[in-house]
A tleap script that builds the chain and sets N, CA, C and O, in Angstrom:
source leaprc.protein.ff14SB
mol = sequence {
  NMET THR ILE ARG ARG ILE LEU GLU ARG PHE
  GLY LEU THR SER PRO TRP SER MET GLU MET
  GLY VAL ALA ALA CYS GLY LEU LEU ILE GLY
  VAL GLY LEU MET PRO ILE LEU ILE PHE TYR
  THR GLY VAL PHE ALA LEU GLY ARG TYR GLU
  GLY ALA SER LEU GLY GLN LEU TYR GLN SER
  LEU LEU LEU GLY LEU ARG GLU ALA SER ILE
  ALA SER TRP VAL VAL PHE LEU GLY PRO TYR
  GLY LEU TYR LEU LEU PHE LYS GLY LEU ARG
  ALA TRP TRP ARG ALA SER LEU CTHR
}
set mol.1.N position { 73.544 107.334 -89.444 }
set mol.1.CA position { 74.069 108.219 -90.466 }
set mol.1.C position { 73.694 109.657 -90.092 }
set mol.1.O position { 72.535 109.950 -89.795 }
set mol.2.N position { 74.672 110.530 -90.110 }
set mol.2.CA position { 74.417 111.912 -89.710 }
set mol.2.C position { 73.894 112.731 -90.881 }
set mol.2.O position { 73.987 112.330 -92.041 }
set mol.3.N position { 73.349 113.873 -90.547 }
set mol.3.CA position { 72.833 114.781 -91.576 }
set mol.3.C position { 73.956 115.210 -92.503 }
set mol.3.O position { 73.761 115.338 -93.712 }
set mol.4.N position { 75.135 115.432 -91.928 }
set mol.4.CA position { 76.286 115.863 -92.731 }
set mol.4.C position { 76.622 114.841 -93.816 }
set mol.4.O position { 76.867 115.214 -94.963 }
set mol.5.N position { 76.634 113.578 -93.466 }
set mol.5.CA position { 76.956 112.533 -94.456 }
set mol.5.C position { 75.895 112.441 -95.543 }
set mol.5.O position { 76.208 112.240 -96.716 }
set mol.6.N position { 74.641 112.590 -95.143 }
set mol.6.CA position { 73.559 112.544 -96.131 }
set mol.6.C position { 73.703 113.689 -97.123 }
set mol.6.O position { 73.569 113.490 -98.331 }
set mol.7.N position { 73.975 114.890 -96.615 }
set mol.7.CA position { 74.116 116.046 -97.499 }
set mol.7.C position { 75.358 115.950 -98.374 }
set mol.7.O position { 75.343 116.409 -99.517 }
set mol.8.N position { 76.426 115.364 -97.861 }
set mol.8.CA position { 77.639 115.190 -98.667 }
set mol.8.C position { 77.393 114.237 -99.834 }
set mol.8.O position { 78.026 114.368 -100.881 }
set mol.9.N position { 76.494 113.295 -99.667 }
set mol.9.CA position { 76.144 112.397 -100.777 }
set mol.9.C position { 75.496 113.154 -101.934 }
set mol.9.O position { 75.621 112.752 -103.091 }
set mol.10.N position { 74.807 114.244 -101.621 }
set mol.10.CA position { 74.173 115.066 -102.645 }
set mol.10.C position { 75.089 116.160 -103.156 }
set mol.10.O position { 74.654 117.018 -103.925 }
set mol.11.N position { 76.357 116.148 -102.743 }
set mol.11.CA position { 77.321 117.117 -103.232 }
set mol.11.C position { 77.302 118.437 -102.476 }
set mol.11.O position { 77.900 119.414 -102.928 }
set mol.12.N position { 76.632 118.482 -101.342 }
set mol.12.CA position { 76.587 119.702 -100.544 }
set mol.12.C position { 77.693 119.627 -99.497 }
set mol.12.O position { 77.526 118.999 -98.451 }
set mol.13.N position { 78.819 120.270 -99.783 }
set mol.13.CA position { 79.975 120.148 -98.897 }
set mol.13.C position { 80.317 121.437 -98.165 }
set mol.13.O position { 80.889 121.377 -97.077 }
set mol.14.N position { 79.992 122.588 -98.714 }
set mol.14.CA position { 80.305 123.840 -98.019 }
set mol.14.C position { 79.278 124.069 -96.913 }
set mol.14.O position { 78.150 123.586 -97.006 }
set mol.15.N position { 79.660 124.801 -95.867 }
set mol.15.CA position { 78.721 125.027 -94.758 }
set mol.15.C position { 77.423 125.708 -95.192 }
set mol.15.O position { 76.351 125.362 -94.696 }
set mol.16.N position { 77.508 126.672 -96.112 }
set mol.16.CA position { 76.289 127.357 -96.560 }
set mol.16.C position { 75.379 126.431 -97.348 }
set mol.16.O position { 74.161 126.458 -97.171 }
set mol.17.N position { 75.952 125.621 -98.207 }
set mol.17.CA position { 75.111 124.710 -98.986 }
set mol.17.C position { 74.501 123.630 -98.091 }
set mol.17.O position { 73.378 123.188 -98.333 }
set mol.18.N position { 75.228 123.207 -97.067 }
set mol.18.CA position { 74.671 122.232 -96.132 }
set mol.18.C position { 73.499 122.836 -95.363 }
set mol.18.O position { 72.470 122.186 -95.178 }
set mol.19.N position { 73.656 124.072 -94.920 }
set mol.19.CA position { 72.575 124.728 -94.184 }
set mol.19.C position { 71.367 124.949 -95.083 }
set mol.19.O position { 70.231 124.786 -94.638 }
set mol.20.N position { 71.593 125.314 -96.328 }
set mol.20.CA position { 70.483 125.483 -97.270 }
set mol.20.C position { 69.787 124.150 -97.535 }
set mol.20.O position { 68.565 124.107 -97.681 }
set mol.21.N position { 70.552 123.068 -97.598 }
set mol.21.CA position { 69.964 121.740 -97.779 }
set mol.21.C position { 69.096 121.343 -96.598 }
set mol.21.O position { 68.002 120.805 -96.775 }
set mol.22.N position { 69.585 121.608 -95.391 }
set mol.22.CA position { 68.805 121.304 -94.194 }
set mol.22.C position { 67.551 122.176 -94.144 }
set mol.22.O position { 66.474 121.698 -93.786 }
set mol.23.N position { 67.690 123.457 -94.505 }
set mol.23.CA position { 66.532 124.356 -94.522 }
set mol.23.C position { 65.489 123.875 -95.530 }
set mol.23.O position { 64.292 123.890 -95.243 }
set mol.24.N position { 65.941 123.449 -96.706 }
set mol.24.CA position { 65.007 122.950 -97.716 }
set mol.24.C position { 64.301 121.686 -97.233 }
set mol.24.O position { 63.097 121.529 -97.440 }
set mol.25.N position { 65.047 120.784 -96.591 }
set mol.25.CA position { 64.417 119.567 -96.052 }
set mol.25.C position { 63.408 119.911 -94.962 }
set mol.25.O position { 62.317 119.342 -94.917 }
set mol.26.N position { 63.774 120.839 -94.087 }
set mol.26.CA position { 62.860 121.253 -93.023 }
set mol.26.C position { 61.589 121.865 -93.570 }
set mol.26.O position { 60.499 121.596 -93.066 }
set mol.27.N position { 61.723 122.696 -94.608 }
set mol.27.CA position { 60.548 123.307 -95.202 }
set mol.27.C position { 59.681 122.277 -95.929 }
set mol.27.O position { 58.453 122.347 -95.879 }
set mol.28.N position { 60.319 121.328 -96.597 }
set mol.28.CA position { 59.543 120.271 -97.260 }
set mol.28.C position { 58.775 119.432 -96.254 }
set mol.28.O position { 57.627 119.061 -96.497 }
set mol.29.N position { 59.405 119.133 -95.128 }
set mol.29.CA position { 58.716 118.379 -94.079 }
set mol.29.C position { 57.581 119.215 -93.499 }
set mol.29.O position { 56.492 118.700 -93.244 }
set mol.30.N position { 57.839 120.509 -93.291 }
set mol.30.CA position { 56.819 121.381 -92.730 }
set mol.30.C position { 55.621 121.550 -93.634 }
set mol.30.O position { 54.485 121.598 -93.162 }
set mol.31.N position { 55.861 121.641 -94.933 }
set mol.31.CA position { 54.758 121.837 -95.880 }
set mol.31.C position { 54.096 120.512 -96.242 }
set mol.31.O position { 52.874 120.447 -96.375 }
set mol.32.N position { 54.884 119.467 -96.402 }
set mol.32.CA position { 54.336 118.201 -96.886 }
set mol.32.C position { 53.865 117.250 -95.815 }
set mol.32.O position { 52.824 116.612 -95.971 }
set mol.33.N position { 54.608 117.141 -94.726 }
set mol.33.CA position { 54.332 116.099 -93.750 }
set mol.33.C position { 53.571 116.598 -92.524 }
set mol.33.O position { 52.682 115.905 -92.029 }
set mol.34.N position { 53.903 117.777 -92.033 }
set mol.34.CA position { 53.288 118.265 -90.789 }
set mol.34.C position { 51.763 118.375 -90.862 }
set mol.34.O position { 51.090 117.913 -89.941 }
set mol.35.N position { 51.183 118.968 -91.920 }
set mol.35.CA position { 49.713 119.021 -91.957 }
set mol.35.C position { 49.066 117.637 -91.976 }
set mol.35.O position { 48.003 117.439 -91.388 }
set mol.36.N position { 49.699 116.692 -92.645 }
set mol.36.CA position { 49.163 115.328 -92.680 }
set mol.36.C position { 49.196 114.715 -91.291 }
set mol.36.O position { 48.218 114.110 -90.851 }
set mol.37.N position { 50.325 114.872 -90.594 }
set mol.37.CA position { 50.432 114.344 -89.232 }
set mol.37.C position { 49.445 115.015 -88.291 }
set mol.37.O position { 48.835 114.349 -87.454 }
set mol.38.N position { 49.282 116.322 -88.419 }
set mol.38.CA position { 48.338 117.045 -87.569 }
set mol.38.C position { 46.911 116.561 -87.821 }
set mol.38.O position { 46.151 116.338 -86.879 }
set mol.39.N position { 46.554 116.402 -89.087 }
set mol.39.CA position { 45.187 115.978 -89.418 }
set mol.39.C position { 44.892 114.586 -88.867 }
set mol.39.O position { 43.879 114.385 -88.197 }
set mol.40.N position { 45.776 113.622 -89.148 }
set mol.40.CA position { 45.483 112.258 -88.725 }
set mol.40.C position { 45.647 112.053 -87.228 }
set mol.40.O position { 45.003 111.172 -86.659 }
set mol.41.N position { 46.488 112.840 -86.580 }
set mol.41.CA position { 46.560 112.787 -85.119 }
set mol.41.C position { 45.257 113.298 -84.516 }
set mol.41.O position { 44.750 112.728 -83.550 }
set mol.42.N position { 44.715 114.373 -85.086 }
set mol.42.CA position { 43.430 114.885 -84.621 }
set mol.42.C position { 42.303 113.906 -84.846 }
set mol.42.O position { 41.442 113.740 -83.982 }
set mol.43.N position { 42.294 113.255 -85.995 }
set mol.43.CA position { 41.261 112.251 -86.283 }
set mol.43.C position { 41.366 111.090 -85.306 }
set mol.43.O position { 40.354 110.598 -84.809 }
set mol.44.N position { 42.597 110.649 -85.030 }
set mol.44.CA position { 42.793 109.530 -84.120 }
set mol.44.C position { 42.419 109.900 -82.690 }
set mol.44.O position { 41.776 109.112 -81.997 }
set mol.45.N position { 42.812 111.083 -82.244 }
set mol.45.CA position { 42.587 111.474 -80.850 }
set mol.45.C position { 41.155 111.940 -80.597 }
set mol.45.O position { 40.568 111.618 -79.564 }
set mol.46.N position { 40.596 112.696 -81.539 }
set mol.46.CA position { 39.295 113.316 -81.306 }
set mol.46.C position { 38.174 112.748 -82.161 }
set mol.46.O position { 36.996 112.947 -81.863 }
set mol.47.N position { 38.537 112.046 -83.216 }
set mol.47.CA position { 37.534 111.532 -84.144 }
set mol.47.C position { 37.260 112.545 -85.251 }
set mol.47.O position { 37.600 113.723 -85.144 }
set mol.48.N position { 36.644 112.054 -86.302 }
set mol.48.CA position { 36.300 112.942 -87.424 }
set mol.48.C position { 35.152 113.850 -87.040 }
set mol.48.O position { 34.268 113.481 -86.267 }
set mol.49.N position { 35.187 115.042 -87.599 }
set mol.49.CA position { 34.057 115.935 -87.398 }
set mol.49.C position { 33.540 116.377 -88.757 }
set mol.49.O position { 34.216 116.230 -89.775 }
set mol.50.N position { 32.351 116.911 -88.755 }
set mol.50.CA position { 31.633 117.246 -89.988 }
set mol.50.C position { 32.422 118.235 -90.843 }
set mol.50.O position { 32.817 119.298 -90.363 }
set mol.51.N position { 32.647 117.889 -92.094 }
set mol.51.CA position { 33.284 118.792 -93.043 }
set mol.51.C position { 34.798 118.843 -92.961 }
set mol.51.O position { 35.418 119.659 -93.643 }
set mol.52.N position { 35.408 118.001 -92.152 }
set mol.52.CA position { 36.864 118.027 -92.014 }
set mol.52.C position { 37.512 117.224 -93.136 }
set mol.52.O position { 37.086 116.112 -93.449 }
set mol.53.N position { 38.536 117.798 -93.728 }
set mol.53.CA position { 39.307 117.066 -94.730 }
set mol.53.C position { 40.725 117.609 -94.735 }
set mol.53.O position { 40.998 118.709 -94.255 }
set mol.54.N position { 41.613 116.808 -95.290 }
set mol.54.CA position { 43.007 117.211 -95.381 }
set mol.54.C position { 43.165 118.411 -96.310 }
set mol.54.O position { 43.984 119.292 -96.052 }
set mol.55.N position { 42.401 118.448 -97.368 }
set mol.55.CA position { 42.450 119.582 -98.292 }
set mol.55.C position { 42.037 120.885 -97.625 }
set mol.55.O position { 42.630 121.933 -97.878 }
set mol.56.N position { 41.014 120.817 -96.771 }
set mol.56.CA position { 40.594 122.013 -96.057 }
set mol.56.C position { 41.653 122.470 -95.061 }
set mol.56.O position { 41.812 123.669 -94.828 }
set mol.57.N position { 42.383 121.514 -94.469 }
set mol.57.CA position { 43.457 121.885 -93.554 }
set mol.57.C position { 44.558 122.629 -94.297 }
set mol.57.O position { 45.036 123.664 -93.833 }
set mol.58.N position { 44.961 122.100 -95.453 }
set mol.58.CA position { 45.970 122.785 -96.265 }
set mol.58.C position { 45.479 124.175 -96.687 }
set mol.58.O position { 46.231 125.148 -96.633 }
set mol.59.N position { 44.227 124.256 -97.102 }
set mol.59.CA position { 43.666 125.549 -97.513 }
set mol.59.C position { 43.685 126.533 -96.349 }
set mol.59.O position { 44.015 127.705 -96.532 }
set mol.60.N position { 43.339 126.073 -95.174 }
set mol.60.CA position { 43.336 126.925 -93.993 }
set mol.60.C position { 44.750 127.379 -93.641 }
set mol.60.O position { 44.958 128.538 -93.281 }
set mol.61.N position { 45.717 126.477 -93.742 }
set mol.61.CA position { 47.093 126.840 -93.426 }
set mol.61.C position { 47.659 127.835 -94.433 }
set mol.61.O position { 48.346 128.782 -94.050 }
set mol.62.N position { 47.377 127.629 -95.709 }
set mol.62.CA position { 47.874 128.563 -96.717 }
set mol.62.C position { 47.203 129.923 -96.598 }
set mol.62.O position { 47.843 130.952 -96.816 }
set mol.63.N position { 45.931 129.938 -96.257 }
set mol.63.CA position { 45.243 131.200 -96.005 }
set mol.63.C position { 45.837 131.892 -94.775 }
set mol.63.O position { 45.971 133.115 -94.745 }
set mol.64.N position { 46.186 131.107 -93.779 }
set mol.64.CA position { 46.834 131.654 -92.588 }
set mol.64.C position { 48.191 132.260 -92.884 }
set mol.64.O position { 48.571 133.253 -92.265 }
set mol.65.N position { 48.931 131.679 -93.822 }
set mol.65.CA position { 50.216 132.273 -94.223 }
set mol.65.C position { 50.001 133.640 -94.851 }
set mol.65.O position { 50.741 134.586 -94.583 }
set mol.66.N position { 48.986 133.728 -95.683 }
set mol.66.CA position { 48.698 134.994 -96.353 }
set mol.66.C position { 48.275 136.065 -95.353 }
set mol.66.O position { 48.573 137.247 -95.527 }
set mol.67.N position { 47.575 135.634 -94.303 }
set mol.67.CA position { 47.091 136.582 -93.305 }
set mol.67.C position { 48.037 136.724 -92.114 }
set mol.67.O position { 47.678 137.333 -91.106 }
set mol.68.N position { 49.236 136.169 -92.222 }
set mol.68.CA position { 50.280 136.255 -91.193 }
set mol.68.C position { 49.851 135.613 -89.870 }
set mol.68.O position { 50.083 136.171 -88.798 }
set mol.69.N position { 49.230 134.448 -89.955 }
set mol.69.CA position { 48.836 133.708 -88.756 }
set mol.69.C position { 50.060 133.014 -88.164 }
set mol.69.O position { 50.775 132.292 -88.859 }
set mol.70.N position { 50.288 133.241 -86.880 }
set mol.70.CA position { 51.432 132.627 -86.203 }
set mol.70.C position { 51.330 131.103 -86.256 }
set mol.70.O position { 52.339 130.427 -86.458 }
set mol.71.N position { 50.143 130.560 -86.080 }
set mol.71.CA position { 49.960 129.109 -86.069 }
set mol.71.C position { 50.376 128.484 -87.397 }
set mol.71.O position { 51.027 127.439 -87.407 }
set mol.72.N position { 50.015 129.103 -88.505 }
set mol.72.CA position { 50.399 128.571 -89.815 }
set mol.72.C position { 51.909 128.615 -90.003 }
set mol.72.O position { 52.501 127.660 -90.506 }
set mol.73.N position { 52.525 129.701 -89.609 }
set mol.73.CA position { 53.976 129.813 -89.739 }
set mol.73.C position { 54.687 128.792 -88.860 }
set mol.73.O position { 55.715 128.245 -89.262 }
set mol.74.N position { 54.160 128.526 -87.672 }
set mol.74.CA position { 54.779 127.541 -86.785 }
set mol.74.C position { 54.685 126.143 -87.393 }
set mol.74.O position { 55.632 125.363 -87.296 }
set mol.75.N position { 53.565 125.825 -88.011 }
set mol.75.CA position { 53.418 124.504 -88.635 }
set mol.75.C position { 54.434 124.339 -89.761 }
set mol.75.O position { 55.105 123.310 -89.843 }
set mol.76.N position { 54.550 125.334 -90.618 }
set mol.76.CA position { 55.430 125.204 -91.772 }
set mol.76.C position { 56.915 125.332 -91.414 }
set mol.76.O position { 57.745 124.638 -92.000 }
set mol.77.N position { 57.258 126.199 -90.473 }
set mol.77.CA position { 58.658 126.416 -90.126 }
set mol.77.C position { 59.107 125.614 -88.908 }
set mol.77.O position { 60.279 125.664 -88.533 }
set mol.78.N position { 58.187 124.877 -88.286 }
set mol.78.CA position { 58.489 124.130 -87.077 }
set mol.78.C position { 59.634 123.144 -87.184 }
set mol.78.O position { 60.505 123.152 -86.314 }
set mol.79.N position { 59.685 122.295 -88.197 }
set mol.79.CA position { 60.792 121.335 -88.277 }
set mol.79.C position { 62.163 122.006 -88.387 }
set mol.79.O position { 63.116 121.566 -87.746 }
set mol.80.N position { 62.270 123.053 -89.182 }
set mol.80.CA position { 63.547 123.758 -89.293 }
set mol.80.C position { 63.850 124.504 -87.996 }
set mol.80.O position { 65.008 124.584 -87.586 }
set mol.81.N position { 62.833 125.043 -87.354 }
set mol.81.CA position { 63.034 125.714 -86.066 }
set mol.81.C position { 63.535 124.763 -84.999 }
set mol.81.O position { 64.394 125.129 -84.196 }
set mol.82.N position { 63.008 123.540 -84.980 }
set mol.82.CA position { 63.499 122.547 -84.029 }
set mol.82.C position { 64.948 122.185 -84.310 }
set mol.82.O position { 65.729 121.994 -83.378 }
set mol.83.N position { 65.312 122.091 -85.568 }
set mol.83.CA position { 66.708 121.826 -85.935 }
set mol.83.C position { 67.610 122.956 -85.421 }
set mol.83.O position { 68.667 122.694 -84.846 }
set mol.84.N position { 67.190 124.211 -85.629 }
set mol.84.CA position { 67.994 125.341 -85.160 }
set mol.84.C position { 68.086 125.368 -83.641 }
set mol.84.O position { 69.142 125.682 -83.093 }
set mol.85.N position { 66.996 125.044 -82.956 }
set mol.85.CA position { 67.013 124.985 -81.499 }
set mol.85.C position { 67.986 123.917 -81.016 }
set mol.85.O position { 68.777 124.165 -80.106 }
set mol.86.N position { 67.934 122.736 -81.616 }
set mol.86.CA position { 68.850 121.662 -81.245 }
set mol.86.C position { 70.301 122.074 -81.511 }
set mol.86.O position { 71.185 121.821 -80.693 }
set mol.87.N position { 70.533 122.698 -82.641 }
set mol.87.CA position { 71.884 123.138 -83.004 }
set mol.87.C position { 72.398 124.189 -82.010 }
set mol.87.O position { 73.559 124.143 -81.601 }
set mol.88.N position { 71.543 125.125 -81.628 }
set mol.88.CA position { 71.934 126.142 -80.658 }
set mol.88.C position { 72.191 125.571 -79.278 }
set mol.88.O position { 73.148 125.962 -78.610 }
set mol.89.N position { 71.336 124.643 -78.842 }
set mol.89.CA position { 71.546 124.011 -77.539 }
set mol.89.C position { 72.819 123.181 -77.514 }
set mol.89.O position { 73.522 123.142 -76.504 }
set mol.90.N position { 73.112 122.524 -78.616 }
set mol.90.CA position { 74.349 121.748 -78.690 }
set mol.90.C position { 75.576 122.648 -78.641 }
set mol.90.O position { 76.563 122.312 -77.986 }
set mol.91.N position { 75.526 123.790 -79.325 }
set mol.91.CA position { 76.635 124.743 -79.284 }
set mol.91.C position { 76.788 125.324 -77.880 }
set mol.91.O position { 77.908 125.497 -77.401 }
set mol.92.N position { 75.662 125.627 -77.213 }
set mol.92.CA position { 75.713 126.144 -75.856 }
set mol.92.C position { 76.313 125.109 -74.913 }
set mol.92.O position { 77.121 125.448 -74.049 }
set mol.93.N position { 75.917 123.836 -75.080 }
set mol.93.CA position { 76.446 122.758 -74.244 }
set mol.93.C position { 77.948 122.614 -74.425 }
set mol.93.O position { 78.691 122.489 -73.451 }
set mol.94.N position { 78.389 122.634 -75.672 }
set mol.94.CA position { 79.837 122.505 -75.932 }
set mol.94.C position { 80.621 123.686 -75.375 }
set mol.94.O position { 81.732 123.510 -74.875 }
set mol.95.N position { 80.050 124.892 -75.456 }
set mol.95.CA position { 80.733 126.080 -74.941 }
set mol.95.C position { 80.807 126.045 -73.420 }
set mol.95.O position { 81.766 126.550 -72.837 }
set mol.96.N position { 79.808 125.457 -72.771 }
set mol.96.CA position { 79.817 125.409 -71.303 }
set mol.96.C position { 80.805 124.369 -70.779 }
set mol.96.O position { 81.222 124.447 -69.624 }
set mol.97.N position { 81.180 123.410 -71.600 }
set mol.97.CA position { 82.136 122.390 -71.167 }
set mol.97.C position { 83.571 122.869 -71.217 }
set mol.97.O position { 84.439 122.305 -70.550 }
set mol.98.N position { 83.829 123.900 -72.000 }
set mol.98.CA position { 85.225 124.372 -72.113 }
set mol.98.C position { 85.499 125.543 -71.222 }
set mol.98.O position { 86.619 126.054 -71.200 }
savepdb mol mol.pdb
quit
């Protein structure tokens, strides 16, 4: 099932509303899922360290947003950025074939 079909089920049919829907999903994944994946991947790969918690990771990331930390912005905007990169590469590929 493509992203377009999923968004059409929610009534998002115009190109702008579809893009806003994808942006909202990307931001939700970036804020909700990425810090969790980063934390548990670190725990699995490196083990727990003293004072580490998921809440502290979220606090650190939100503080980083306030202080304009590139790392925090990449974590939160990463999923939508990957979508845009894929979309741009696909458009470039299609343009090179014609």
